[in-house]
N, C-alpha and C positions, 0 to 999 in steps of 0.2 A: 622588345616586339621589333622596333626600328633595326637593330643589329640583326636579329633573326631575318627579317625582309632583306636586307643587304647581304646576308651571306649565302640564304637557301637559293640555288641556281636550279633553273628549270632548263632542261635540255630540249632541243627542237625534234622529239621523237613524235611517232605517229599518234600516241595517246595525249601528248601534251598539246599537240595541233589539233587533234578532235576537240579538247577542251576550250581551247581558245575559238575555235568554230563555234561551239554552243555558247559562248561569252559574248560573240559578234566582234570578235577581234583578229587582228591580222596574226598569220603564223610567225613563228620566231625564225630568224635567219641564221642566228647563232644563239649559244646559251646566254640566257639573261636571268638575273637576280629578280627576286620577287617585287623590290622597290621599283626596278625598271618597268615591269609589268603593270603595277599600280599606277605608274605616271601616264598610262593610256587612259583616254578621257572615258572609253566605255568600261572600264574596269572600275569595280569598288572593291574596297579592301577585303569585304565579306566574302567577295568572288575567289580569293587566294586560297580560301581552306581546302579547295579541290586539289590544290598542289601541295600543300602542307597541313595535314591534320592538327598540328601542334599550335597552330596559330590562337593567340588568346580571343577569346571571343566577348570580352567586357566591352560594351557599347562606348563607354567613356574613352577607354584606351584607344579603341579602334579609331574612332571620330578624330581623336588629336593626332592620331600618327598618321591617318590619311590625309588630313589637313596638311600636315608638315611635308610629307613626301610629294603630294601632288603640286604643292605652291611653292616649293623651296627654290626652284629655278626664277620664279616671279619675285619672290621675295629677296632673293640675292641680288637682281638685277636692280629693283627699288632700292635696295640698300645703297648699292654702286651709285646710283642716280643720286640719291639724297647726299651721299659723301662727296660727288663732283659739285653738287649743288652748294654745299658748304663752303668748298674751296672758292667757289664762284663769288660767294659772298664777302670772303676775305681779300679778293683781287680789287684794289683799289682804283679807282679812275682819278687822275690828278684833275683839280680844281680849274685849272686852265686849259683842260684836254680841248684840242680843237677837232670836232666830230666832222667837219666839212673837209677834212685832209685824209680821212679813212677810206680807201678803195674799197668798193664793194657793197657800201651803204647805198640806200635809195635814197633821193630827196626827201620822201615822207619819213623815213628812218632817221636821217640827219636832223630834220625839224624837230621831231618828238624828241630825241636826245638832247638836243641843244635847249629845248624848251623846259625840260624835266630835270635836266643835268643830274643823272643818276651817280651816287657816290661809288657804288661797286658795280661790277660786271652782273652781278646777282640782281640787283635793282634793274639794270638795263634789260635784262632778260624777261623781266615780268612787265615791261611797258607794252601795252597792245599795239601791235603793229611792227614791233622790232622782231624779226625772224631769227631762228638759230643761226642762219647764215651770216645775219649781221653781228651777233655775238662772237662768232668765230674771226670776222674780220677785225672786231675791235681787240679782241685776246691777241691776234697776230700782230696789230699794229702796237698794241701796249707792250707786248714783249719785245717787239723789234726796237721800239724807243728806248725801252730800258735797257737793253744789251748795248746799245748806240750810246746812252748816257754812261753806262758803266765803262764802256771802251774809252770814251772822252775823258771820263774821271782818272781812269787807269792811266792814261796816256799823260795827263797833265800832272798827275803825282810823279810819274817818271821823268818829264821835262823839268820839274820843279827841283829835282835832286840835282 
């Protein structure tokens, strides 16, 4: 059913525009597959039968396919956020890190970070009152310090030769 909805194309002709009017949906500006039409909030999967008489009408299949298609963008975004969050959990903050030196942190954010001493950026992001902009400032500062240390270590190795 998913494959059929992806491949069945509805063209913006008068008949199809009238059907969309009856469904309370906007007209097509260009050809669209049934999956794209289903993503419209006012369209339900059963409505698509008017375009394609061969759609399977098994309620269990219809419901699972409708949920998957309507929410796949949201699910993809949440999966990306989850991956980003997992990466932040792995990004360690040195135990001797001086939060006072980070430009862009408010005094309140500095106080909370100093008091709690999060071990990772992920933990810092869960502290109440520490805004996403503060996390970005921390990341920039930590990445900059890491690059600086790598550069200094690399030049020390060259000088030692």
